[in-house]
C-alpha positions as CSV (number, residue, x, y, z in Angstrom):
1,M,141.1,90.3,88.3
2,R,143.0,89.0,85.2
3,T,140.8,87.6,82.4
4,E,143.4,87.5,79.6
5,K,141.1,89.8,77.6
6,V,142.0,93.2,76.1
7,S,139.9,96.1,77.2
8,L,140.1,99.0,74.8
9,W,139.5,101.4,77.6
10,N,142.4,100.0,79.6
11,V,144.6,100.2,76.6
12,V,143.7,103.9,76.2
13,I,144.3,104.6,80.0
14,F,147.6,102.8,80.0
15,A,148.7,104.6,76.8
16,G,147.6,107.9,78.4
17,S,149.5,107.2,81.6
18,T,152.6,106.3,79.6
19,I,152.3,109.6,77.6
20,S,151.7,111.5,80.9
21,L,154.8,110.1,82.4
22,L,157.0,110.8,79.4
23,V,155.6,114.3,78.8
24,G,157.0,116.1,81.8
25,A,158.3,119.6,82.1
26,G,160.8,119.2,79.2
27,F,158.2,118.3,76.6
28,A,155.4,120.4,77.9
29,T,157.5,123.6,77.9
30,G,159.2,122.6,74.7
31,Q,162.7,122.9,76.2
32,E,163.7,119.3,75.8
33,V,162.4,119.2,72.2
34,L,164.5,122.3,71.5
35,Q,167.7,120.9,73.1
36,Y,167.4,117.2,72.0
37,F,165.7,117.5,68.6
38,T,165.2,120.9,67.0
39,G,168.8,121.9,67.9
40,Y,170.1,119.4,65.3
41,G,168.2,120.6,62.3
42,L,166.8,118.0,59.9
43,N,168.8,115.3,61.8
44,G,166.4,115.9,64.6
45,F,163.9,113.6,62.8
46,L,166.5,110.9,63.1
47,T,166.7,111.6,66.8
48,A,162.9,111.2,67.0
49,A,163.0,107.9,65.1
50,L,165.7,106.5,67.4
51,T,163.7,107.7,70.4
52,L,160.5,106.0,69.1
53,V,162.2,102.7,68.6
54,V,163.9,102.6,72.0
55,I,161.0,103.9,74.1
56,A,158.4,101.7,72.4
57,Y,160.6,98.6,73.0
58,A,161.4,99.5,76.6
59,A,157.8,100.5,77.5
60,G,156.4,97.3,76.1
61,S,159.0,95.2,77.7
62,F,158.6,96.7,81.1
63,A,154.9,96.4,81.0
64,F,155.1,92.8,79.9
65,T,157.5,91.9,82.7
66,G,155.4,93.7,85.2
67,Y,152.4,91.8,84.1
68,A,154.2,88.4,84.2
69,T,156.1,88.8,87.4
70,E,154.9,89.3,90.9
71,F,157.5,91.7,92.1
72,E,157.7,92.4,95.8
73,N,158.9,95.8,94.8
74,T,158.6,97.1,91.2
75,N,162.2,98.3,91.2
76,D,163.1,94.6,91.2
77,I,162.5,94.9,87.5
78,F,166.2,96.0,87.2
79,R,167.3,92.7,88.8
80,C,165.2,90.8,86.3
81,Y,167.1,92.3,83.4
82,C,170.6,92.9,85.0
83,G,170.9,90.2,87.6
84,R,171.0,90.5,91.4
85,H,174.2,92.6,91.8
86,I,174.1,95.0,88.9
87,G,170.4,95.2,89.1
88,G,170.8,96.2,92.8
89,V,173.0,99.0,91.7
90,Y,170.5,100.1,89.2
91,D,167.7,99.9,91.7
92,Y,169.3,102.5,94.0
93,F,170.8,104.6,91.3
94,S,167.5,104.8,89.4
95,V,166.0,106.3,92.5
96,V,168.5,109.1,92.5
97,C,168.0,109.7,88.7
98,I,164.2,109.7,89.1
99,Y,164.3,112.1,92.0
100,A,166.6,114.4,90.0
101,S,164.1,114.3,87.2
102,F,161.4,115.3,89.7
103,I,163.4,118.3,90.6
104,V,163.6,119.2,86.9
105,L,159.8,119.1,86.7
106,I,159.5,121.3,89.7
107,G,161.9,123.8,88.1
108,G,159.8,123.7,84.9
109,A,156.7,124.7,86.8
110,G,158.6,127.6,88.4
111,A,160.0,128.7,85.0
112,T,156.5,128.6,83.4
113,V,154.9,130.7,86.1
114,A,157.8,133.1,86.0
115,Q,157.8,133.6,82.2
116,Y,154.0,133.9,81.6
117,Y,152.7,135.4,84.9
118,G,155.8,137.3,86.0
119,L,155.7,135.8,89.5
120,P,158.8,134.6,91.4
121,V,160.1,131.1,90.4
122,Y,159.5,129.7,93.8
123,V,155.7,130.3,93.5
124,G,155.4,127.8,90.7
125,C,157.8,125.4,92.4
126,A,155.9,125.5,95.7
127,L,152.5,125.0,93.9
128,M,153.7,122.0,91.9
129,A,155.4,120.4,94.8
130,A,152.3,120.7,97.0
131,L,150.0,119.3,94.3
132,S,152.4,116.4,93.4
133,G,152.9,115.4,97.0
134,G,149.2,115.5,97.8
135,T,148.3,113.3,94.8
136,V,151.1,110.7,95.6
137,M,149.6,110.3,99.0
138,L,146.4,109.0,97.3
139,G,148.2,105.8,96.1
140,L,149.1,104.2,92.7
141,G,145.6,103.3,91.7
142,R,144.4,106.8,91.9
143,I,147.5,108.1,90.2
144,V,147.0,106.0,87.1
145,D,143.3,107.1,86.9
146,V,144.1,110.8,87.5
147,I,147.0,111.2,85.0
148,G,145.7,108.7,82.4
149,M,143.5,111.4,80.9
150,I,146.0,114.3,81.2
151,G,148.6,113.0,78.7
152,P,146.4,112.7,75.7
153,V,144.9,116.2,76.3
154,L,148.4,117.7,76.5
155,I,149.7,115.9,73.4
156,L,146.7,117.0,71.4
157,F,147.1,120.6,72.6
158,A,150.8,120.6,71.9
159,V,150.3,118.9,68.5
160,G,147.6,121.4,67.6
161,I,149.9,124.4,68.4
162,G,152.8,122.7,66.5
163,L,150.6,122.0,63.5
164,Y,149.2,125.5,63.4
165,S,152.7,127.0,63.6
166,A,154.1,124.6,61.0
167,L,151.1,124.8,58.5
168,G,151.1,128.6,58.8
169,N,154.6,128.7,57.6
170,L,155.5,125.5,55.7
171,S,158.5,127.1,53.9
172,G,159.7,128.2,57.3
173,I,160.2,124.6,58.5
174,M,163.0,123.9,56.0
175,A,164.4,127.4,56.3
176,G,164.5,127.2,60.1
177,A,166.2,123.8,60.0
178,K,168.8,125.2,57.7
179,L,169.4,128.2,60.0
180,V,170.0,125.7,62.9
181,E,172.4,123.6,60.8
182,A,174.3,126.6,59.7
183,G,174.8,127.7,63.3
184,E,173.0,131.0,62.7
185,V,170.7,130.4,65.7
186,D,172.1,129.9,69.2
187,I,170.5,126.8,70.8
188,Y,171.5,125.1,74.1
189,R,172.1,121.5,72.9
190,A,172.1,118.3,74.9
191,G,174.6,116.2,73.0
192,T,177.5,116.3,70.5
193,N,175.3,115.2,67.6
194,W,171.8,113.8,66.8
195,F,172.7,110.3,67.8
196,T,174.1,111.0,71.2
197,A,171.2,113.3,71.8
198,G,168.8,110.4,71.0
199,V,170.8,108.0,73.2
200,F,170.8,110.4,76.2
201,Y,167.1,111.2,75.7
202,S,165.9,107.7,75.3
203,G,168.0,106.4,78.2
204,N,166.6,109.1,80.5
205,Q,163.0,108.2,79.6
206,M,163.7,104.5,80.2
207,L,164.7,105.2,83.8
208,W,161.4,107.0,84.1
209,L,159.4,104.2,82.6
210,A,160.8,101.2,84.4
211,A,159.2,100.9,87.8
212,F,156.0,102.8,87.0
213,T,155.3,100.9,83.7
214,A,156.0,97.6,85.4
215,A,153.5,98.4,88.2
216,M,151.0,99.5,85.5
217,G,151.5,96.3,83.6
218,H,150.8,94.3,86.8
219,R,147.3,95.8,86.9
220,A,146.5,94.8,83.3
221,N,144.0,92.0,82.4
222,S,146.5,90.5,79.9
223,A,150.0,90.8,78.6
224,K,148.7,92.0,75.3
225,E,146.7,94.8,77.0
226,A,149.8,95.9,79.0
227,V,152.1,95.9,76.0
228,L,149.7,97.6,73.6
229,G,148.9,100.4,76.1
230,A,152.6,101.1,76.9
231,S,153.8,100.9,73.3
232,L,151.0,103.0,71.9
233,G,151.8,105.6,74.5
234,A,155.4,105.7,73.3
235,V,154.2,106.1,69.6
236,G,151.9,109.0,70.5
237,F,154.6,110.7,72.4
238,A,157.1,110.4,69.5
239,L,154.6,111.8,67.1
240,G,154.0,114.8,69.4
241,I,157.8,115.4,69.4
242,I,157.9,115.5,65.6
243,V,155.0,117.9,65.2
244,L,156.2,120.3,67.9
245,M,159.7,120.2,66.4
246,C,158.3,121.3,63.0
247,G,156.4,124.2,64.7
248,M,159.7,125.3,66.3
249,F,161.5,125.3,63.0
250,A,158.9,127.6,61.6
251,S,159.5,130.1,64.4
252,I,163.1,129.2,65.3
253,K,164.4,132.8,65.9
254,E,161.6,133.5,68.4
255,V,161.8,130.2,70.4
256,A,165.6,129.6,70.4
257,A,166.4,131.7,73.5
258,S,163.2,131.0,75.4
259,D,162.9,128.9,78.6
260,I,159.4,128.0,77.6
261,P,159.3,127.7,73.7
262,S,155.8,126.2,73.6
263,L,154.4,129.4,75.2
264,I,156.0,131.5,72.5
265,L,154.3,129.4,69.8
266,A,151.0,129.6,71.6
267,A,151.2,133.3,72.1
268,K,151.8,133.8,68.3
269,I,148.4,132.2,67.7
270,H,146.5,134.2,70.3
271,P,147.1,135.5,73.8
272,E,144.1,133.5,75.1
273,I,145.7,130.3,73.6
274,A,148.9,131.1,75.5
275,L,146.9,131.5,78.7
276,A,145.1,128.2,78.2
277,F,148.4,126.5,77.3
278,S,150.1,127.8,80.5
279,F,147.6,125.7,82.4
280,I,148.1,122.7,80.1
281,I,151.8,122.9,80.6
282,M,151.4,122.8,84.4
283,G,149.1,119.8,83.9
284,G,151.7,118.0,81.9
285,I,154.4,118.7,84.5
286,F,152.0,117.5,87.2
287,S,151.3,114.3,85.2
288,S,155.0,113.4,85.2
289,A,156.0,114.7,88.6
290,V,153.4,112.6,90.4
291,P,154.5,109.1,89.2
292,L,158.2,110.0,89.6
293,L,157.7,111.1,93.2
294,W,155.6,108.0,93.8
295,A,158.4,105.8,92.5
296,V,160.8,107.3,95.0
297,S,158.5,107.2,98.0
298,A,157.2,103.7,97.2
299,R,160.8,102.4,97.0
300,F,161.4,103.1,100.7
301,A,157.9,102.9,102.3
302,A,154.6,101.1,101.9
303,E,151.8,103.1,100.5
304,R,149.4,104.8,103.0
305,S,151.9,104.2,105.8
306,R,153.0,107.1,108.1
307,K,156.5,106.7,106.8
308,F,155.2,107.0,103.2
309,Y,153.4,110.3,104.0
310,L,156.3,111.8,105.8
311,L,158.8,110.8,103.1
312,T,156.6,112.2,100.3
313,A,156.2,115.5,102.2
314,A,160.0,115.8,102.7
315,L,160.9,114.9,99.1
316,S,158.3,117.4,97.9
317,A,159.8,120.2,100.0
318,A,163.4,119.4,99.1
319,G,162.5,119.3,95.4
320,C,160.8,122.7,95.7
321,L,163.9,124.2,97.1
322,A,166.3,122.7,94.5
323,G,164.0,123.6,91.6
324,A,163.7,127.2,92.7
325,F,167.4,127.9,92.9
326,I,168.8,126.1,89.8
327,S,168.3,127.3,86.2
328,F,165.6,125.2,84.4
329,K,167.7,125.0,81.2
330,S,170.7,123.7,83.1
331,L,168.5,121.2,84.9
332,V,167.2,119.8,81.7
333,N,170.6,119.7,80.0
334,I,172.7,118.2,82.8
335,I,170.3,115.9,84.6
336,Y,168.6,114.4,81.6
337,S,171.9,113.7,79.8
338,A,173.4,112.1,82.9
339,N,170.4,109.9,83.4
340,G,170.4,109.0,79.8
341,A,173.9,107.6,79.8
342,V,172.9,105.3,82.6
343,G,169.6,104.4,81.1
344,I,171.1,103.3,77.7
345,V,173.3,100.8,79.5
346,L,170.1,99.3,80.9
347,L,168.9,98.9,77.3
348,L,171.9,96.9,76.4
349,F,171.2,94.6,79.4
350,M,167.6,94.3,78.2
351,I,168.6,93.2,74.7
352,A,171.4,90.9,75.8
353,G,169.5,89.4,78.7
354,S,166.1,89.0,77.2
355,P,166.0,85.3,78.0
356,L,165.8,86.3,81.7
357,R,162.1,87.1,81.0
358,T,161.4,83.5,80.5
359,R,162.3,82.8,84.2
360,V,159.8,85.1,85.7
361,K,157.1,83.7,88.0
362,R,153.7,83.2,86.5
């Protein structure tokens, strides 16, 4: 029931859910931070600033529109910003992009289990696919409650590891950044420069945010509550990126070639920390995989219907197969960049067509 009041608890839950969605396999493992931020040396901080501005604006806008508009389907948010025809194209294309991102997450789970536990990649993929599919079948309300507490925990843990690594070698931060800029460290980068990396990264995250954040905003008591929660989640996520990036600079030679750089940083602190973080990473992957899988299933079937359950099971199985047979590094690089190019065009529509939001039903 909407009261137009702002519940601090709801703001925290919405912020946590936004962080959980954004975190995913790429951030949790450190692979996307390495490719999109650390790989550009000190310019990576500019990439982080660009990402913060774009994601905070997009998350707040999607949440507000979701609150103010009674969408029959949350993917109609694309039609709100882009019009009926172009929005319709985005509607269906976003489903493809989101599902491709779900496959990346499944691949990240497989890579984590393989690197730390020495098990076959398909074991981690199968485990994450089963957990994600089962949670999606519970419905959106339970998803927001379940993942809302995971994001802050993961961010705090990752920030702690990044801070420890950075503070333990402050001079190494600048030295590591200079090594990257001089080309003395081989890093798999996701763009031609810091700006294109930021554009691709932000655009990809926008496609993740759209439908889920709009649905989350619709559950809010007020527009302010929805916007605050979503925007603060984006701020927390960007700060996590910066801290983890500093930690990577301080140990750049060790993390540059790793599939799971975060685990390398954790292991340098203590083996038990690495063990705990392996579970935290899986939790972060889970917290993003669930809303992405939900967004695809809910686009084609009503929650709790037989079709919804069967579709969710089929998508989980297919994602498991794809994630197990394609390199995780390649998945992050190719899929996130392709999604980002499409997502950033959506941002242009949002900025140019902002008056459309005044036409929403109240």
